[in-house]
N, C-alpha and C positions, 0 to 999 in steps of 0.2 A: 503494499499500499505506499503510494507515493506520500512523503513526507511524516509517516509515523516512524519508520525505522530510525530516523535522525533526530526524532523529537522526544522528549522525556515526558511521561504523563503530567507531571505538575506543570508543564510549560503549555498544555492544552486547554482549550475552553470546551464546555459542553455545547453540544448541538441545539440550535435555535430554529424551531419548526417553521416560522414565519419567515425566516431569512435564507435557510439553507436547504436545498433540495436532497433528495437522497439519489445516490447512483448504485445501480443493481453491480454487483461484483460476482455473484455466480447464481446459477438456477440449477436445483438439484431435483431430479426426479426420484419420488420418495414411493409413490404407486402409480398405476396408469393414470389415475385421475387426481394425484395430490403432488404438488411441488413446493419446494422450499426456495423462497426468494430472499437473498442475503443482500444488504445495503451497507454503504458507508456514506459518510459526507465528506468535506474535504479532509485533507490529511493531517491537520491539525485540530481536529475535533474528536471529542468522545462523547459516549451517550449515557445519560443518566436517566434511570428509570426503575421501577420496582418489579421483581418476578411475577408474571401474572398479568401485567398491564396490557394494554392495546394502542395502536395507533391507527389513524385514518389516513388513507391514500387518496390522492386527487388524481384519477386517471384520465388522461387526455383523449378521451374517445372519439371518433368522428362526430358524433352526436353531441358533443360538448363534455366538459368536465363532469365526471361521474365520481362521487364521494363514496368509498366502501371502507369499513372499519375491520381490522384484523387483529388477532391477539398476536403478540410477540412470541414465538418460540424459543428465541436466544435467551440468555443469561446477562444481567448487567456486570456480572463480574468477568465478562470478556466484553470491556466496554468500546471497541473500536469498529464495531459492525452490529447491526440488528438484523433479526431475520422473522419472517412470517411464513407459516405453513398454510398453504390453504388448498381448499378442495373444490374442483369446477364440478358442480351439479348439473344435471341436464338444462335445468333453466337459468343458469348462471350467465349474468351478463359481464360484471367487472372482473370476475376471476376467469372467465373465458377470455377476456380481452388481455388479461395479465399472461396467460398460457401463451397467446398467439403473438404478442407484442414486446414483452419485456425480455430483453437480452442483456448480458454483461456490457456496461456502458449506457444502457438506457438510464433516464433521469426522470423522476417523478417527484411532485410535491406531497409533503406529509405533515400530519398535525398530531400533536401528543408529546409525548405518551399520556395516557389517562387510565382511570379506573381503579377500584378499590379491591380486585380480586387478587389478593397477594398474602402470603404469609407474613409479609413485614407487618401487616396490620394486626395480625393474629398469633403472636409469638407462643409457642407450646413446646413440650418435650416430646411429644408424639403425635403423627400426623396420619391421616387416612385420606389418600387422594383417589377419587372415583371418577372415570372418565370413560366416555364412548365415542369412536370415531374421531372425527377432526378435534373433538372436546380435549384431546390430550395435549394441544399446544400450550395452554397455559401450565399445566402440570409438568411438562418438560423444561419450561422456563424456571419453575421454581426447583424442580430436582436437579437441573444442571447448577443451579446456585448453591444448592445444598452440596453437591458433589465437589465443587471448588472451594466452598467457605464452611463448611461443616458436614464433613462426611460421615460421622458418627451418628447424625440424627436418626432417629428411630421413625421410619415411615413404611406404611403398608400402602402399595400401589396397585391399584386394581384397574384394568383397562379391558373394555370391551369393543369387540370387532365384528364384522360380519363374517370374514374368513380368515384363516392364517396369514395369507397374502395381504390382507388390509391391516394388520397391525402396524401403525406407524411408529418407526424409531425402535422396532423390536430388537436390533442387533445391539444398537446403543444402550438400550434398558437392560439387557442380558448382560452387557459389559459393567455397567454401573452396578448391577447385583453382585458382581465378584469383586467391587472395589468399595463398596460401601456395606459395612458388617451388619448394620441394622435395616438394610432396604430388603422388605419382603415383596417379591414381584408376582403378580398373578395376572394372567390373562385369559379371558373366556370368549370363545367365537360361537357364532350360530351355526356355521356349516364346516365341519371338519372335512368334508370331501371335496371342497373346491381347491383347485390346483394340484400340484405334483407333491407338495411337501407333504411328509406324514405328520399328523397331529395326534399328541397323546395327552395334551391337556384338557382343561374343562371346556366343556361344551354346552351350549342353551342359554339361557338367561341369567343375569345377575339378579337374584331375588332374596327375599327374606331371610331364606334358610342358608344361603350360601355367605351372606356377609359375616355373621359371626364366626364362620369356620375360617374365614381368612383374616379376621381381625378379631379374635376373642376378647381383646381388651377395648373394644370400639368405643365404649363409653368414656375411656380415659384419653380419647384421641380429639384433635381438632380436625374436621372433616372438611375436604373441598371437593365440590363436584361441578363437572362441565360436560355437555352433551346436548342431545335434544332435548327439547323440553319435556317429552313424555319420561325420559330416562331420569331426569334430574327431578321430576315428581315422584316418581317410582322409588327412587333412593331416599328421598326425603320422608317418603311414606314408611319406607322399611325401617330407616334409623329410628323414626319416632316410635314404631311398633316395639322396638327392642329397648325402649326406655332411654334412648340417646336424647340428651339436652341440646334441642336446635338452636340455643344460643351459640353453639360451637359448631355450627353446620353454616358452610358459606357455597353459594353456587354463582356461576358466572352466565349471565344472560343478558344481550344488549337490550332486550325489552322488558327486563326486570325492574320494577318501580322501586327505587331506593328512597329512603326517608328525604323528604324535600328540604332544602337549606334555603335560607334567605326569607322571601315575602311570605306573609300570613295570607290566609284568603281575603281578609279585610283589606290587606294592602292591595291585592289584585282587584278587588271589587273598585276600590278606590280609583285605580287606574282606568276602569272601564267607564266611570263616570266622569272621565275628563273630556273637554272640547277636543277638537281636531288640533293637533300641535306640530309646530314646525319641527323637522329634523334635519340637520346638515350632514352630508357625508363628505368629509372634507378631503380625503384623498381621491376621490373621483369628482369632486368640485360640484356635486349636486345638491339641490335642495329639494326636499320632499315634504310630505304631510304623514303623520301618524294618525289614524282614526282611533277613537275611543277603544280601549282595551286591546289594540293592536299590539304586536311585538315588534321590536327594531328589525328582526329578520322580515317580517312581513311587509314593513314599511320600506325597507331596501328594494325587495322584489317590486313592489308598487312603483318605485321611482327609477327602476332598471338598473339597480347597482347589486352587483353580484357580492354576497358574503356567503364563503363555503359553509356547507352544513351537512351532517350526514343523518344522526338520529332526530334530531329535532325535538328532543325532549330533555334537554339539558344534562344528558349522560355523558358524551363523549367529549365536548369541549371544542369541537372543530370551528364552531362559529364564534369563538372568543374574539373580542374586539376591544379596543381603547376608548374608553368614553372621555372625551376630552372637556366636555361641560354638560350641566343639566342634570336631572334626577330621573332615575327609573326604580320601579320595583322589580326584583328578580327572584324567581322561584325555580330552583334548579334540582337536579338529581345527582350532584358531585361531580360534575363536570369542570369545576372551577375550584381553585384553591384560595383559601381565606386570604393569604398575602397577595394573591393576583387581584382580588377584589379590592383590597387596601391600595393597591398600585393604579387602579382605576379601570381595570378590566370588567366586561359584562359578557354574558352569553347572550348573542342576539336573538336566539330562538325563545327565550323565554324572559326576556326584559322588557317591560312596558313603560314607556315613558310617563311622567307625571308633571314635566315642565319641558319646554323647549329643550333638544338635546344636541350635541355635536358629536359624532362618533368618527373614529379614524377608520374609514372604510371606502 
């Protein structure tokens, strides 16, 4: 990597999402429909994030920029690059575009990192990782961090896949199990007959009966779960049935409603009672109007000003902009930090003006 080999880490600065695009440095085929894309910024930049967090990529498709959010499968313990491991479903648009267009040397804009699904927020002496399909990616980020920084950690790692060939990172996981003395690794497949490899492991579904066999002390563990929504609901129900305290259960879902921060319902109602307010988009040089109860993002679209947005529910943080003047009420789902709010940033998707405002967009 140009510039890294001759630069000491303490001389480098963290990557800044709104200033520095990412460059693809490798594309790895994991399975026929899963690829890992690894990125770097410039040679004097390192990445600061928490294991399990996600980024939002802005993909320059022929139909215009497309925002897609992906969990990082890489670990911040190796801070000179980041990676996302993505599966192209039959109906995928963004991921299919990545498969067809991203090559080493390609450059894309990205926003983040963001998200609260990380063991950093829930330190424990024992962990239970439950995943299915591509839901293994945040678990790999956390496990890679443990391997580099705390390899003695007690982790029960359970992963479900359709066939043995669909087990993502299988070889790496089996290698880590030989190097981490307290890592207990379990795979379950639905169909053992698919493919050429002989499978002698678990077959079927991860159900209420199997979980305590794999983790007899599960009630003493901090549980992290990621996969399709039905899978996560089934895991939550199974743990609850075994007397597991769900305060120690955490799941990753970009549609999951997190506790709202910031504005109260009364604040939002107050914003809805305002008259039409002027709004200035300083970088674009555009003056617009914000209707009662309308968000900054909605007002920007009405004025023809583009602000990048992915989830539009205050989770991903993609629509973060600097508020230069004026007042807003903001009700978010964790997509912005308290210190960013203190600096003057807002999330355009969930900020409603109560006075004339000027934003840096």
